[in-house]
C-alpha positions as a Markdown table, in Angstrom:
| # | Residue | x | y | z |
|---|---|---|---|---|
| 1 | Unk | 158.3 | -215.2 | 34.5 |
| 2 | Unk | 161.7 | -216.6 | 33.5 |
| 3 | Unk | 160.5 | -220.0 | 32.3 |
| 4 | Unk | 162.0 | -219.6 | 28.9 |
| 5 | Unk | 165.6 | -219.2 | 30.2 |
| 6 | Unk | 167.5 | -221.8 | 28.4 |
| 7 | Unk | 170.1 | -222.6 | 31.0 |
| 8 | Unk | 167.7 | -223.4 | 33.8 |
| 9 | Unk | 165.9 | -226.4 | 32.4 |
| 10 | Unk | 166.1 | -229.8 | 34.1 |
| 11 | Unk | 168.5 | -232.4 | 33.0 |
| 12 | Unk | 167.8 | -236.1 | 32.8 |
| 13 | Unk | 170.3 | -236.9 | 35.5 |
| 14 | Unk | 168.1 | -238.4 | 38.1 |
| 15 | Unk | 168.4 | -235.5 | 40.6 |
| 16 | Unk | 165.5 | -233.4 | 41.6 |
| 17 | Unk | 166.7 | -230.2 | 40.0 |
| 18 | Unk | 169.5 | -228.6 | 38.0 |
| 19 | Unk | 172.9 | -227.5 | 39.5 |
| 20 | Unk | 172.5 | -223.8 | 39.6 |
| 21 | Unk | 175.1 | -221.2 | 40.8 |
| 22 | Unk | 174.0 | -217.8 | 42.1 |
| 23 | Unk | 175.8 | -215.1 | 40.1 |
| 24 | Unk | 175.6 | -211.4 | 41.0 |
| 25 | Unk | 175.5 | -209.0 | 38.1 |
| 26 | Unk | 176.3 | -205.3 | 38.8 |
| 27 | Unk | 176.0 | -202.1 | 36.7 |
| 28 | Unk | 177.9 | -199.5 | 38.7 |
| 29 | Unk | 177.6 | -196.6 | 36.3 |
| 30 | Unk | 174.2 | -195.1 | 37.0 |
| 31 | Unk | 171.0 | -194.7 | 35.0 |
| 32 | Unk | 167.3 | -194.5 | 35.5 |
| 33 | Unk | 166.2 | -198.0 | 34.4 |
| 34 | Unk | 168.7 | -200.8 | 33.9 |
| 35 | Unk | 168.0 | -204.3 | 32.6 |
| 36 | Unk | 170.1 | -207.4 | 32.1 |
| 37 | Unk | 169.9 | -209.7 | 29.1 |
| 38 | Unk | 172.2 | -212.6 | 28.0 |
| 39 | Unk | 172.6 | -216.0 | 26.5 |
| 40 | Unk | 170.9 | -217.5 | 29.6 |
| 41 | Unk | 167.7 | -215.7 | 28.6 |
| 42 | Unk | 168.2 | -216.5 | 24.9 |
| 43 | Unk | 168.5 | -212.7 | 24.6 |
| 44 | Unk | 164.7 | -212.6 | 24.5 |
| 45 | Unk | 164.0 | -211.3 | 28.0 |
| 46 | Unk | 165.2 | -208.3 | 30.0 |
| 47 | Unk | 165.7 | -208.9 | 33.7 |
| 48 | Unk | 165.1 | -205.7 | 35.7 |
| 49 | Unk | 168.0 | -204.6 | 38.0 |
| 50 | Unk | 167.5 | -202.8 | 41.3 |
| 51 | Unk | 169.5 | -199.9 | 42.7 |
| 52 | Unk | 171.5 | -200.9 | 45.8 |
| 53 | Unk | 170.4 | -199.3 | 49.0 |
| 54 | Unk | 172.8 | -196.5 | 49.9 |
| 55 | Unk | 174.4 | -196.6 | 46.4 |
| 56 | Unk | 171.6 | -195.4 | 44.0 |
| 57 | Unk | 174.0 | -195.4 | 41.1 |
| 58 | Unk | 174.8 | -199.1 | 41.5 |
| 59 | Unk | 172.3 | -201.6 | 40.0 |
| 60 | Unk | 172.4 | -205.3 | 40.8 |
| 61 | Unk | 170.5 | -208.6 | 40.4 |
| 62 | Unk | 171.4 | -212.1 | 41.3 |
| 63 | Unk | 170.6 | -214.9 | 38.7 |
| 64 | Unk | 170.9 | -218.6 | 39.3 |
| 65 | Unk | 172.8 | -220.0 | 36.3 |
| 66 | Unk | 173.9 | -223.3 | 35.0 |
| 67 | Unk | 177.7 | -223.9 | 35.1 |
| 68 | Unk | 179.4 | -223.0 | 31.9 |
| 69 | Unk | 180.1 | -220.1 | 29.5 |
| 70 | Unk | 177.7 | -217.2 | 29.4 |
| 71 | Unk | 177.4 | -213.9 | 27.5 |
| 72 | Unk | 175.5 | -210.8 | 28.7 |
| 73 | Unk | 175.0 | -207.1 | 28.4 |
| 74 | Unk | 173.0 | -204.3 | 29.9 |
| 75 | Unk | 170.2 | -202.1 | 28.7 |
| 76 | Unk | 170.6 | -198.7 | 30.3 |
| 77 | Unk | 167.8 | -196.2 | 29.7 |
| 78 | Unk | 167.0 | -197.9 | 26.3 |
| 79 | Unk | 170.7 | -198.1 | 25.2 |
| 80 | Unk | 172.7 | -201.3 | 25.0 |
| 81 | Unk | 175.9 | -201.1 | 27.0 |
| 82 | Unk | 178.6 | -203.4 | 28.2 |
| 83 | Unk | 181.0 | -203.1 | 31.2 |
| 84 | Unk | 184.4 | -202.2 | 29.9 |
| 85 | Unk | 186.0 | -203.2 | 33.3 |
| 86 | Unk | 184.8 | -206.8 | 32.8 |
| 87 | Unk | 185.9 | -209.4 | 30.1 |
| 88 | Unk | 184.2 | -208.7 | 26.8 |
| 89 | Unk | 184.1 | -210.0 | 23.2 |
| 90 | Unk | 182.5 | -209.0 | 19.9 |
| 91 | Unk | 179.7 | -211.5 | 19.0 |
| 92 | Unk | 176.4 | -211.8 | 17.1 |
| 93 | Unk | 174.9 | -209.4 | 19.6 |
| 94 | Unk | 177.6 | -206.8 | 19.3 |
| 95 | Unk | 180.1 | -206.2 | 22.1 |
| 96 | Unk | 179.1 | -208.4 | 25.1 |
| 97 | Unk | 180.5 | -209.3 | 28.5 |
| 98 | Unk | 181.5 | -212.9 | 29.2 |
| 99 | Unk | 181.7 | -215.1 | 32.2 |
| 100 | Unk | 182.5 | -218.7 | 32.9 |
| 101 | Unk | 181.0 | -220.4 | 35.9 |
| 102 | Unk | 182.7 | -223.6 | 37.1 |
| 103 | Unk | 180.7 | -226.5 | 38.5 |
| 104 | Unk | 181.0 | -226.7 | 42.3 |
| 105 | Unk | 181.1 | -230.4 | 43.2 |
| 106 | Unk | 180.6 | -229.8 | 47.0 |
| 107 | Unk | 177.3 | -227.9 | 46.6 |
| 108 | Unk | 174.2 | -229.9 | 47.3 |
| 109 | Unk | 171.9 | -229.7 | 44.3 |
| 110 | Unk | 168.8 | -229.5 | 46.4 |
| 111 | Unk | 170.0 | -226.3 | 48.0 |
| 112 | Unk | 170.2 | -224.6 | 44.6 |
| 113 | Unk | 167.1 | -226.2 | 43.1 |
| 114 | Unk | 164.4 | -224.0 | 41.5 |
| 115 | Unk | 161.9 | -226.0 | 43.5 |
| 116 | Unk | 163.1 | -224.5 | 46.8 |
| 117 | Unk | 159.9 | -223.2 | 48.4 |
| 118 | Unk | 159.5 | -219.4 | 48.5 |
| 119 | Unk | 162.6 | -218.7 | 46.3 |
| 120 | Unk | 162.7 | -217.5 | 42.7 |
| 121 | Unk | 165.7 | -217.4 | 40.4 |
| 122 | Unk | 166.0 | -213.6 | 40.8 |
| 123 | Unk | 165.6 | -213.4 | 44.6 |
| 124 | Unk | 168.6 | -211.8 | 46.4 |
| 125 | Unk | 169.7 | -214.0 | 49.2 |
| 126 | Unk | 172.9 | -212.7 | 50.5 |
| 127 | Unk | 173.7 | -215.6 | 52.8 |
| 128 | Unk | 173.4 | -218.2 | 50.0 |
| 129 | Unk | 175.3 | -215.9 | 47.7 |
| 130 | Unk | 178.2 | -215.3 | 50.1 |
| 131 | Unk | 178.8 | -219.0 | 50.8 |
| 132 | Unk | 178.1 | -220.5 | 47.4 |
| 133 | Unk | 179.2 | -218.2 | 44.6 |
| 134 | Unk | 182.4 | -219.4 | 43.2 |
| 135 | Unk | 185.2 | -216.9 | 43.8 |
| 136 | Unk | 188.4 | -216.8 | 41.9 |
| 137 | Unk | 191.4 | -218.0 | 43.9 |
| 138 | Unk | 194.5 | -215.8 | 44.5 |
| 139 | Unk | 197.4 | -217.5 | 42.7 |
| 140 | Unk | 200.9 | -217.0 | 44.2 |
| 141 | Unk | 202.5 | -216.2 | 40.8 |
| 142 | Unk | 199.8 | -213.6 | 40.1 |
| 143 | Unk | 200.4 | -212.0 | 43.4 |
| 144 | Unk | 204.2 | -212.0 | 43.0 |
| 145 | Unk | 204.2 | -210.5 | 39.5 |
| 146 | Unk | 201.6 | -207.8 | 40.5 |
| 147 | Unk | 203.6 | -206.8 | 43.6 |
| 148 | Unk | 206.8 | -206.7 | 41.6 |
| 149 | Unk | 205.4 | -204.4 | 39.0 |
| 150 | Unk | 203.9 | -202.0 | 41.5 |
| 151 | Unk | 207.1 | -202.0 | 43.5 |
| 152 | Unk | 209.1 | -201.1 | 40.3 |
| 153 | Unk | 206.7 | -198.3 | 39.6 |
| 154 | Unk | 206.9 | -196.8 | 43.1 |
| 155 | Unk | 210.7 | -197.2 | 43.2 |
| 156 | Unk | 211.1 | -195.4 | 39.9 |
| 157 | Unk | 209.0 | -192.3 | 40.8 |
| 158 | Unk | 209.7 | -189.7 | 43.4 |
| 159 | Unk | 207.7 | -187.5 | 45.8 |
| 160 | Unk | 208.0 | -184.7 | 43.2 |
| 161 | Unk | 205.4 | -186.6 | 41.2 |
| 162 | Unk | 202.8 | -186.1 | 43.9 |
| 163 | Unk | 203.1 | -182.3 | 43.8 |
| 164 | Unk | 199.9 | -180.6 | 42.4 |
| 165 | Unk | 200.0 | -177.8 | 39.9 |
| 166 | Unk | 198.6 | -175.5 | 42.6 |
| 167 | Unk | 197.4 | -175.8 | 46.2 |
| 168 | Unk | 198.0 | -174.8 | 49.7 |
| 169 | Unk | 199.7 | -176.3 | 52.7 |
| 170 | Unk | 198.8 | -175.2 | 56.3 |
| 171 | Unk | 201.6 | -174.9 | 58.8 |
| 172 | Unk | 201.4 | -173.8 | 62.4 |
| 173 | Unk | 203.9 | -172.0 | 64.7 |
| 174 | Unk | 204.7 | -174.0 | 67.8 |
| 175 | Unk | 204.1 | -170.9 | 70.0 |
| 176 | Unk | 200.5 | -170.8 | 68.9 |
| 177 | Unk | 198.0 | -171.7 | 71.6 |
| 178 | Unk | 196.6 | -175.2 | 71.2 |
| 179 | Unk | 193.0 | -173.9 | 71.3 |
| 180 | Unk | 193.7 | -171.5 | 68.5 |
| 181 | Unk | 195.5 | -174.2 | 66.5 |
| 182 | Unk | 192.5 | -176.5 | 66.5 |
| 183 | Unk | 190.3 | -173.7 | 65.4 |
| 184 | Unk | 192.6 | -173.3 | 62.4 |
| 185 | Unk | 192.5 | -177.0 | 61.6 |
| 186 | Unk | 188.7 | -176.9 | 61.7 |
| 187 | Unk | 188.4 | -173.8 | 59.7 |
| 188 | Unk | 190.8 | -175.0 | 57.0 |
| 189 | Unk | 189.2 | -178.4 | 56.9 |
| 190 | Unk | 192.4 | -180.4 | 57.6 |
| 191 | Unk | 193.1 | -183.0 | 60.3 |
| 192 | Unk | 196.9 | -182.2 | 60.7 |
| 193 | Unk | 199.5 | -179.6 | 60.1 |
| 194 | Unk | 203.3 | -179.4 | 60.2 |
| 195 | Unk | 204.8 | -177.4 | 63.0 |
| 196 | Unk | 207.3 | -174.6 | 62.5 |
| 197 | Unk | 209.9 | -173.5 | 65.1 |
| 198 | Unk | 210.8 | -169.9 | 64.3 |
| 199 | Unk | 213.8 | -169.9 | 66.7 |
| 200 | Unk | 215.4 | -173.0 | 65.0 |
| 201 | Unk | 214.1 | -172.1 | 61.5 |
| 202 | Unk | 212.9 | -175.6 | 60.8 |
| 203 | Unk | 209.9 | -177.9 | 60.9 |
| 204 | Unk | 209.9 | -179.9 | 64.1 |
| 205 | Unk | 206.7 | -182.0 | 64.1 |
| 206 | Unk | 203.0 | -182.1 | 63.3 |
| 207 | Unk | 199.8 | -181.4 | 65.2 |
| 208 | Unk | 197.1 | -183.9 | 64.4 |
| 209 | Unk | 193.6 | -184.8 | 65.4 |
| 210 | Unk | 195.0 | -187.4 | 67.7 |
| 211 | Unk | 196.6 | -184.6 | 69.7 |
| 212 | Unk | 193.2 | -183.0 | 70.2 |
| 213 | Unk | 191.8 | -186.4 | 71.3 |
| 214 | Unk | 194.6 | -186.8 | 73.9 |
| 215 | Unk | 194.0 | -183.2 | 75.1 |
| 216 | Unk | 190.3 | -183.8 | 75.5 |
| 217 | Unk | 191.0 | -187.0 | 77.4 |
| 218 | Unk | 193.5 | -185.1 | 79.6 |
| 219 | Unk | 190.9 | -182.4 | 80.3 |
| 220 | Unk | 188.4 | -185.1 | 81.3 |
| 221 | Unk | 190.9 | -186.6 | 83.7 |
| 222 | Unk | 190.2 | -185.3 | 87.2 |
| 223 | Unk | 193.9 | -185.7 | 88.2 |
| 224 | Unk | 195.1 | -183.6 | 85.2 |
| 225 | Unk | 197.2 | -180.5 | 85.6 |
| 226 | Unk | 195.6 | -179.1 | 82.4 |
| 227 | Unk | 192.5 | -177.0 | 82.9 |
| 228 | Unk | 190.1 | -175.3 | 80.5 |
| 229 | Unk | 191.6 | -171.9 | 81.5 |
| 230 | Unk | 195.1 | -173.1 | 80.9 |
| 231 | Unk | 194.1 | -174.4 | 77.5 |
| 232 | Unk | 193.5 | -170.8 | 76.4 |
| 233 | Unk | 197.2 | -170.0 | 76.6 |
| 234 | Unk | 198.7 | -173.5 | 76.5 |
| 235 | Unk | 201.0 | -173.5 | 73.5 |
| 236 | Unk | 201.6 | -176.3 | 71.0 |
| 237 | Unk | 205.3 | -176.3 | 72.2 |
| 238 | Unk | 204.2 | -176.9 | 75.8 |
| 239 | Unk | 201.8 | -179.6 | 74.9 |
| 240 | Unk | 204.4 | -181.4 | 72.7 |
| 241 | Unk | 207.0 | -181.2 | 75.4 |
| 242 | Unk | 204.6 | -182.7 | 78.0 |
| 243 | Unk | 203.7 | -185.4 | 75.5 |
| 244 | Unk | 207.3 | -186.1 | 74.9 |
| 245 | Unk | 208.0 | -186.6 | 78.6 |
| 246 | Unk | 205.1 | -189.1 | 78.8 |
| 247 | Unk | 206.5 | -190.9 | 75.8 |
| 248 | Unk | 209.9 | -191.2 | 77.5 |
| 249 | Unk | 208.3 | -192.5 | 80.6 |
| 250 | Unk | 206.3 | -195.0 | 78.6 |
| 251 | Unk | 209.5 | -196.2 | 76.8 |
| 252 | Unk | 211.4 | -196.5 | 80.1 |
| 253 | Unk | 208.6 | -198.8 | 81.3 |
| 254 | Unk | 209.1 | -201.1 | 78.3 |
| 255 | Unk | 206.5 | -199.4 | 76.0 |
| 256 | Unk | 206.9 | -197.5 | 72.8 |
| 257 | Unk | 205.4 | -194.5 | 71.3 |
| 258 | Unk | 206.2 | -192.8 | 67.9 |
| 259 | Unk | 207.1 | -189.2 | 68.6 |
| 260 | Unk | 209.9 | -188.3 | 66.2 |
| 261 | Unk | 209.2 | -186.0 | 63.2 |
| 262 | Unk | 208.6 | -188.1 | 60.1 |
| 263 | Unk | 209.2 | -186.3 | 56.8 |
| 264 | Unk | 210.6 | -187.0 | 53.4 |
| 265 | Unk | 212.6 | -185.1 | 50.6 |
| 266 | Unk | 211.2 | -184.5 | 47.2 |
| 267 | Unk | 213.8 | -186.9 | 45.6 |
| 268 | Unk | 212.8 | -189.9 | 47.7 |
| 269 | Unk | 211.0 | -192.6 | 45.8 |
| 270 | Unk | 207.4 | -193.2 | 46.4 |
| 271 | Unk | 208.0 | -196.7 | 47.8 |
| 272 | Unk | 210.1 | -195.2 | 50.6 |
| 273 | Unk | 207.6 | -192.5 | 51.3 |
| 274 | Unk | 204.8 | -195.2 | 51.5 |
| 275 | Unk | 206.9 | -197.3 | 53.9 |
| 276 | Unk | 207.4 | -194.2 | 56.1 |
| 277 | Unk | 203.6 | -193.8 | 56.3 |
| 278 | Unk | 203.1 | -197.5 | 57.2 |
| 279 | Unk | 206.0 | -198.0 | 59.6 |
| 280 | Unk | 205.3 | -194.8 | 61.6 |
| 281 | Unk | 201.5 | -195.2 | 61.5 |
| 282 | Unk | 200.9 | -191.7 | 60.3 |
| 283 | Unk | 198.4 | -190.5 | 57.7 |
| 284 | Unk | 200.6 | -188.0 | 55.9 |
| 285 | Unk | 204.3 | -187.3 | 55.4 |
| 286 | Unk | 205.5 | -183.6 | 54.9 |
| 287 | Unk | 207.6 | -183.3 | 51.8 |
| 288 | Unk | 210.3 | -180.7 | 52.7 |
| 289 | Unk | 213.0 | -179.3 | 50.4 |
| 290 | Unk | 216.2 | -177.4 | 51.3 |
| 291 | Unk | 218.6 | -176.0 | 48.8 |
| 292 | Unk | 221.5 | -176.1 | 51.4 |
| 293 | Unk | 223.4 | -179.1 | 52.6 |
| 294 | Unk | 222.8 | -178.3 | 56.3 |
| 295 | Unk | 219.0 | -178.3 | 55.8 |
| 296 | Unk | 218.6 | -174.6 | 56.5 |
| 297 | Unk | 215.8 | -172.5 | 54.9 |
| 298 | Unk | 213.5 | -175.5 | 54.4 |
| 299 | Unk | 210.5 | -175.3 | 52.1 |
| 300 | Unk | 207.3 | -177.2 | 52.8 |
| 301 | Unk | 206.2 | -178.4 | 49.4 |
| 302 | Unk | 203.4 | -180.9 | 50.0 |
| 303 | Unk | 201.8 | -183.4 | 52.4 |
| 304 | Unk | 202.2 | -186.8 | 50.9 |
| 305 | Unk | 199.5 | -189.3 | 51.6 |
| 306 | Unk | 198.8 | -192.9 | 50.6 |
| 307 | Unk | 195.7 | -191.6 | 48.7 |
| 308 | Unk | 197.9 | -189.6 | 46.4 |
| 309 | Unk | 200.3 | -192.5 | 45.8 |
| 310 | Unk | 197.4 | -194.8 | 45.1 |
| 311 | Unk | 196.0 | -192.4 | 42.5 |
| 312 | Unk | 199.4 | -192.5 | 40.8 |
| 313 | Unk | 199.3 | -196.3 | 40.6 |
| 314 | Unk | 195.7 | -196.3 | 39.2 |
| 315 | Unk | 196.6 | -193.7 | 36.6 |
| 316 | Unk | 199.8 | -195.5 | 35.5 |
| 317 | Unk | 198.2 | -198.9 | 35.1 |
| 318 | Unk | 194.8 | -197.7 | 33.8 |
| 319 | Unk | 195.4 | -199.0 | 30.3 |
| 320 | Unk | 197.4 | -202.1 | 31.3 |
| 321 | Unk | 195.3 | -203.8 | 33.9 |
| 322 | Unk | 196.2 | -207.2 | 32.6 |
| 323 | Unk | 199.7 | -206.7 | 33.9 |
| 324 | Unk | 198.3 | -206.7 | 37.5 |
| 325 | Unk | 196.2 | -209.9 | 37.6 |
| 326 | Unk | 195.3 | -209.5 | 41.3 |
| 327 | Unk | 193.3 | -206.4 | 40.6 |
| 328 | Unk | 190.4 | -208.4 | 39.2 |
| 329 | Unk | 190.0 | -210.5 | 42.4 |
| 330 | Unk | 187.1 | -209.8 | 44.7 |
| 331 | Unk | 188.3 | -208.3 | 48.0 |
| 332 | Unk | 186.6 | -211.1 | 49.9 |
| 333 | Unk | 189.0 | -213.6 | 48.4 |
| 334 | Unk | 192.3 | -212.0 | 49.4 |
| 335 | Unk | 193.9 | -211.3 | 52.8 |
| 336 | Unk | 193.0 | -207.6 | 52.9 |
| 337 | Unk | 191.4 | -205.4 | 55.6 |
| 338 | Unk | 189.7 | -206.1 | 59.0 |
| 339 | Unk | 186.7 | -208.3 | 59.0 |
| 340 | Unk | 183.9 | -209.2 | 61.4 |
| 341 | Unk | 184.9 | -212.7 | 62.6 |
| 342 | Unk | 182.6 | -215.5 | 61.6 |
| 343 | Unk | 180.8 | -217.6 | 64.2 |
| 344 | Unk | 183.2 | -220.2 | 65.6 |
| 345 | Unk | 186.2 | -218.5 | 64.0 |
| 346 | Unk | 189.3 | -219.2 | 66.3 |
| 347 | Unk | 191.1 | -216.1 | 67.7 |
| 348 | Unk | 188.7 | -213.8 | 65.9 |
| 349 | Unk | 189.2 | -210.2 | 67.0 |
| 350 | Unk | 185.9 | -208.2 | 67.0 |
| 351 | Unk | 185.6 | -205.2 | 64.7 |
| 352 | Unk | 185.4 | -201.9 | 66.6 |
| 353 | Unk | 181.8 | -200.7 | 66.2 |
| 354 | Unk | 179.6 | -198.4 | 68.3 |
| 355 | Unk | 175.9 | -197.5 | 68.5 |
| 356 | Unk | 174.9 | -193.9 | 67.9 |
| 357 | Unk | 173.9 | -193.4 | 71.5 |
| 358 | Unk | 177.3 | -194.5 | 72.8 |
| 359 | Unk | 179.3 | -191.7 | 74.5 |
| 360 | Unk | 181.9 | -189.7 | 72.7 |
| 361 | Unk | 184.3 | -190.6 | 75.5 |
| 362 | Unk | 183.9 | -194.3 | 74.6 |
| 363 | Unk | 184.8 | -193.5 | 71.0 |
| 364 | Unk | 187.9 | -191.5 | 72.0 |
| 365 | Unk | 189.1 | -194.3 | 74.2 |
| 366 | Unk | 188.6 | -196.8 | 71.3 |
| 367 | Unk | 190.7 | -194.5 | 69.1 |
| 368 | Unk | 193.5 | -194.6 | 71.6 |
| 369 | Unk | 193.4 | -198.2 | 72.9 |
| 370 | Unk | 192.4 | -200.0 | 69.7 |
| 371 | Unk | 194.6 | -197.8 | 67.5 |
| 372 | Unk | 191.9 | -197.4 | 64.9 |
| 373 | Unk | 191.3 | -194.2 | 62.8 |
| 374 | Unk | 187.6 | -194.7 | 62.3 |
| 375 | Unk | 184.6 | -196.4 | 63.9 |
| 376 | Unk | 181.5 | -197.6 | 62.1 |
| 377 | Unk | 178.3 | -196.4 | 63.8 |
| 378 | Unk | 175.7 | -199.1 | 63.5 |
| 379 | Unk | 172.1 | -199.9 | 64.6 |
| 380 | Unk | 171.0 | -202.9 | 66.6 |
| 381 | Unk | 171.3 | -205.1 | 63.5 |
| 382 | Unk | 174.9 | -203.9 | 62.9 |
| 383 | Unk | 173.7 | -202.1 | 59.8 |
| 384 | Unk | 175.8 | -199.1 | 58.9 |
| 385 | Unk | 174.4 | -195.6 | 59.9 |
| 386 | Unk | 177.5 | -193.4 | 59.9 |
| 387 | Unk | 181.2 | -193.4 | 60.5 |
| 388 | Unk | 183.0 | -191.5 | 63.3 |
| 389 | Unk | 186.7 | -190.7 | 62.4 |
| 390 | Unk | 189.5 | -189.2 | 64.3 |
| 391 | Unk | 189.4 | -186.1 | 62.1 |
| 392 | Unk | 185.8 | -185.5 | 63.2 |
| 393 | Unk | 187.1 | -184.5 | 66.6 |
| 394 | Unk | 188.3 | -181.1 | 65.2 |
| 395 | Unk | 184.6 | -180.1 | 64.8 |
| 396 | Unk | 184.5 | -179.6 | 68.6 |
| 397 | Unk | 186.6 | -176.5 | 68.1 |
| 398 | Unk | 183.7 | -174.9 | 66.5 |
| 399 | Unk | 182.3 | -172.2 | 68.9 |
| 400 | Unk | 184.5 | -173.8 | 71.6 |
| 401 | Unk | 182.1 | -176.7 | 71.9 |
| 402 | Unk | 184.7 | -178.8 | 73.8 |
| 403 | Unk | 184.4 | -176.3 | 76.7 |
| 404 | Unk | 180.6 | -177.0 | 77.1 |
| 405 | Unk | 180.4 | -180.7 | 76.8 |
| 406 | Unk | 181.2 | -183.7 | 78.9 |
| 407 | Unk | 182.7 | -186.6 | 77.0 |
| 408 | Unk | 180.7 | -189.2 | 78.9 |
| 409 | Unk | 177.4 | -187.4 | 78.5 |
| 410 | Unk | 177.4 | -186.4 | 74.8 |
| 411 | Unk | 176.6 | -189.1 | 72.3 |
| 412 | Unk | 178.4 | -189.8 | 69.1 |
| 413 | Unk | 175.2 | -188.8 | 67.2 |
| 414 | Unk | 175.2 | -185.4 | 69.0 |
| 415 | Unk | 178.9 | -185.0 | 68.4 |
| 416 | Unk | 178.4 | -185.5 | 64.6 |
| 417 | Unk | 175.7 | -182.9 | 64.6 |
| 418 | Unk | 178.0 | -180.4 | 66.2 |
| 419 | Unk | 180.2 | -180.4 | 63.1 |
| 420 | Unk | 177.4 | -179.7 | 60.7 |
| 421 | Unk | 176.0 | -176.5 | 59.4 |
| 422 | Unk | 172.6 | -175.5 | 60.7 |
| 423 | Unk | 171.1 | -176.1 | 57.2 |
| 424 | Unk | 172.9 | -179.3 | 56.5 |
| 425 | Unk | 170.6 | -182.2 | 55.7 |
| 426 | Unk | 173.1 | -184.8 | 56.6 |
| 427 | Unk | 173.2 | -186.6 | 59.9 |
| 428 | Unk | 173.1 | -190.3 | 60.5 |
| 429 | Unk | 172.6 | -192.2 | 57.2 |
| 430 | Unk | 175.0 | -189.7 | 55.7 |
| 431 | Unk | 175.8 | -191.0 | 52.2 |
| 432 | Unk | 178.5 | -188.3 | 51.7 |
| 433 | Unk | 180.5 | -189.6 | 54.8 |
| 434 | Unk | 179.9 | -193.3 | 54.4 |
| 435 | Unk | 182.0 | -194.8 | 51.7 |
| 436 | Unk | 181.0 | -198.4 | 51.2 |
| 437 | Unk | 181.8 | -201.4 | 49.1 |
| 438 | Unk | 180.8 | -205.1 | 48.8 |
| 439 | Unk | 183.0 | -208.1 | 49.5 |
| 440 | Unk | 182.4 | -209.1 | 45.8 |
| 441 | Unk | 183.9 | -205.8 | 44.5 |
| 442 | Unk | 187.2 | -206.2 | 42.8 |
| 443 | Unk | 190.4 | -204.9 | 44.2 |
| 444 | Unk | 190.7 | -202.5 | 41.3 |
| 445 | Unk | 187.3 | -200.9 | 42.1 |
| 446 | Unk | 188.3 | -200.5 | 45.8 |
| 447 | Unk | 191.6 | -198.9 | 44.9 |
| 448 | Unk | 189.9 | -196.5 | 42.5 |
| 449 | Unk | 187.5 | -195.4 | 45.3 |
| 450 | Unk | 190.2 | -195.0 | 47.9 |
| 451 | Unk | 192.3 | -192.9 | 45.4 |
| 452 | Unk | 189.6 | -190.2 | 45.6 |
| 453 | Unk | 190.5 | -187.2 | 47.9 |
| 454 | Unk | 189.1 | -187.5 | 51.4 |
| 455 | Unk | 188.4 | -191.2 | 51.2 |
| 456 | Unk | 190.7 | -193.0 | 53.6 |
| 457 | Unk | 188.7 | -196.2 | 54.1 |
| 458 | Unk | 185.8 | -198.2 | 52.8 |
| 459 | Unk | 183.2 | -200.0 | 55.0 |
| 460 | Unk | 182.4 | -203.4 | 53.6 |
| 461 | Unk | 178.7 | -204.0 | 53.8 |
| 462 | Unk | 176.2 | -206.7 | 53.0 |
| 463 | Unk | 174.1 | -205.8 | 49.9 |
| 464 | Unk | 170.6 | -204.7 | 50.9 |
| 465 | Unk | 170.9 | -204.8 | 54.7 |
| 466 | Unk | 174.1 | -202.7 | 54.8 |
| 467 | Unk | 175.2 | -204.9 | 57.7 |
| 468 | Unk | 178.9 | -204.2 | 58.4 |
| 469 | Unk | 181.2 | -207.0 | 57.3 |
| 470 | Unk | 184.6 | -205.3 | 57.5 |
| 471 | Unk | 186.7 | -202.2 | 56.8 |
| 472 | Unk | 189.4 | -201.7 | 54.2 |
| 473 | Unk | 191.8 | -198.7 | 54.7 |
| 474 | Unk | 194.5 | -197.2 | 52.5 |
| 475 | Unk | 197.1 | -198.7 | 54.8 |
| 476 | Unk | 195.6 | -202.2 | 54.3 |
| 477 | Unk | 195.8 | -201.8 | 50.6 |
| 478 | Unk | 199.4 | -200.7 | 50.6 |
| 479 | Unk | 200.5 | -203.4 | 53.1 |
| 480 | Unk | 198.9 | -206.0 | 50.7 |
| 481 | Unk | 200.5 | -204.5 | 47.6 |
| 482 | Unk | 203.9 | -204.1 | 49.0 |
| 483 | Unk | 203.9 | -207.4 | 50.8 |
């Protein structure tokens, strides 16, 4: 079918076939029918591209190309298009994208030969592609200059820049019963809320999904002093005081536990706010303003998150991407995120994953012990089905479901269904909850996705099979960017 492709002919070099390099082409901007054409087809043939499973707006195809310089463009629903996020030039065929493939001397030609049985040029083979596609290397000067420019931007902007034109912030009184507080979190669709002490007239802490997880584990502990009946009247203040006592006991035994109230002022620079999030392992930092020197009459302005700060970075550098050279690197080529260890990898730590029939109790224990905020739910082939996050636990407040279940008897699949409306079509295989990317995606693309509201992490999957390869969180990105 592709016999006329100019760059795939044999050379008179004495070897059995040409040196070919698998190159993945992606059109991530949607369409009904998408084709690829380029100098490697002499612009005479259109190669059909296929939508990626789980991402119907992303079309892809892998072509085996000769090393060297190539031009290409896309035909989307009959219209010629080029990807503005990739290198492009104006040529005889209009504006076209460009790519240069370097010869890989350590690749055995026979492995890439068109004569390999049962394999065509266009066949997607993820294992071959992962190991043999040439990936750009991260250069130390590029990393240093990118980090410096991002640091300068974050240091010269303040938390005031994060404030939306309009919005709401939920705060809870510490004398509110815990049970009622989690109903509020669920109804408002938030996973945490600052705590207000009326007697002291100040904010004193936050109530988060992790508190609910610890409470449920406490209720499931047969030696616990907290019962279902007491939970009806147990106040946030009482829970926090008991939690503080446990923290002090842990610290006296040589452990540590972050319990102090982490907040920031509106005039603090974004870099300091980001560091507070990372160093204290929290998801958000309340921005609190007081017009008096003693801090009285505080005003809760906003809940600052890494997502909001990442959005500021993406917006600021949108038209000057060349000033941040590391953004064009594929995430698989940089030290970013948590990855499934390769076979034989020394000291490889397994990525926390669970099957849908695993118990909810196992998931909660993993949140606490592994200190993770989300767990990929996978099938027997480790292909992604769903994600269970700490914030999902607040769904058990709906109709007091926590009072009717046993953590060791209810499965994660059943727990996810509890948080859905009766008419909701989403369960496992929930595309609205599973935010995915590929290891070949650029850091820029990953940052843009993570900057969207409600997206705190991306699960790295293998194209086609959706086998989980790793996880990249907002915290991972900021640790990498800030060094």
